[in-house]
N, C-alpha and C positions, 0 to 999 in steps of 0.2 A: 258546482256542476263543471264538467269539463267537455269540451268538444274536440274532435279530432280534425285538424286542419293541416292539410299538405304533410302529413306523416309525423307532426309534433303535437304532442298533447299540450294544449293551451287553456288556461283558465278562461272562462267566459267572464268578462268583466266590461263594463261600459268605459273604463279608463284605458283599456288596451285597444290599439288600433289593430285591425286584422290585416294590414298591408305588409306585414313582415318587416317593419323598419327597425326592429330591436337590434340589439347589439350582435346577437348570433342568430340572424334570421335564416330561414330555410333556404339557403342558396348555396351552390357549390363553393363559392368563395368563403362564405361564413364557415361551412363545415370543415374546409380544409385549413382555415386559419385557426380554428379551435383545435384541430388535430395536431398542427405544427406546434402550437403553443404548448399543448399537453406533452408531446414528445420532447420538446426542448426542455421543459420543466423537469420530466423524468431524467433525461440525460444529465442535467445539471446536478440533480440530486444524487444520482447514481454515481457520479464522477467524484463527488466530494465526500460522499458517504464511505467510499472504499479507500480513500486516499488516507495513509497513515499520518499520524501527527508526530513528525520527527522531533519537534521540541519536546513533547511530552515523553517520547521514547528516550531522548538523551537524559531527561531528568529522572526517569525511572531508572535507567542505567546508573546514574550517579547514586541514587538511593540504594540500588542493589549492591553496587561496589563498596559503599560505605558499610552497609550491613555485613557484607561478606568479610571485610577487613576487621570489623568489630568482632565477628565470630571467630576469626582466626586468632585474634589477640586473645580472645576468651579461652579458646583451645591451647594456646601456648602456656597459659597461666595454669589451667586446670587439668588438662590432659585426660578429660573424661570421655567415655564413648559418646555421651550425649552431646558434648561440645564437638566432637569430631563430626558426628551426624549433622549437626547445625551447620558446620562449615561446608560439608558435602552438598547439603540441600541448597545453600547459597550459591555454591558453585554451579549446581545443576540449573538454578534459576537463571543465573548469568549466562550459561551455555544456551539455554533455551532462547534468551533474549539476543544472543550472538547469531543463532540461526535465523532468528526472525528478521533481524536487521541486515543480515547478509542477503536474504531473500529479497528484502526491499531495495537494497543497493543494487543487486543484480538486475531486478526488473526495471529499475530507473535507468541503468546503464543500457539494458537491452532496448527500451523504448526511447532512449535519448531524451528522458524527462527533464524538465526544468528543475525537478526536485532532486536531481542527482547530487548536488552539493550538499543538501541537507541529509539525504540518505546516506552518503558516504560519511558524513559527520557522526551520525547516529551508529553506524556500523564500526567506525574507528574508536569512539567513545566506549561502545561496549566491549570490543576486543581489548581494549586497554584495561578495562576494569576487570575483566575476566582474567587476563594475563597477569595483572598486578596481584590479584588475590591469590591466583594459583602460585605465583612465585613465594609469596609469604607463607602460604600453607606448606609448601615443599620445603621451605627453610626450617619450618617447625619440625617437619618429618625427619629432616636430616639431624636436627638437634637431639631428637629422641632416639636416634639410631635406626630409623627406617630408610636406610639409603637406597635399597632397591625400589621401594615404592616411590620415593623422590625421582630416582633417576627414570623410572618408567613414566611418571607424570610429566617430567621435563621434556622427554621425547614425544609425548603426546601432544604437549603444548606447541612444540616446534612444528609438528605435522599439521596442527589445526590452524596456526596463525600464519598462514602462507601468502596472504594478500600483501601487495606492496605497501600498504599503509602501515604495516607493523614491523618495519626494519628495526626500529629501536627496541621493540619488545623482544624480537628474535635474538638481537645482540645480548639483551640481559639474560635471556633463558640459556643461551649458548654459553655465556660466561658462567652462569651457575652450574650448568652441566659440566664444563671443563673443570671448575673447582671441585666439584663432586668426584669427578674421575681422576683428579690430580694430574691431567694432562691438558696441554693447550691444543685446540684444533686449529686448522688452517684458516 
């Protein structure tokens, strides 16, 4: 049986004191303490649940980069449409990861987050993996005579890797583009 006492349902028991000395007794202090504790727990869970795991993103990028390079090597040997589709799907996966990590890096920079270094590292590693695989794929395209496609891809790479982290990658791409064009740029 239950009896209603001061707005709280309490069991009727001889062991329970009816004076309200329990941990969350029916007082304003007890109610607000419980509310604060619940709100704090919610904020703590919400903030950690939404935070990306940058170490896992970097590891995922490494795996995607290795798979892309392997697919590119397979395409260079077989030159089949299936192998080309596999390279393009790996490049698409890396591109999606690049967009995701760019968003994390931008948000960390905007909020002046303590995770900025990790977000920047994940973005850098993803961009490098995407750029390196794209370079290898374009070298294969040049080798099989698809120079226009390679030139278009190189220009796309240059337009995408504009962040200051990618200076070395931009140099490599520009050098490959210059070799393709047969002319040196400034």
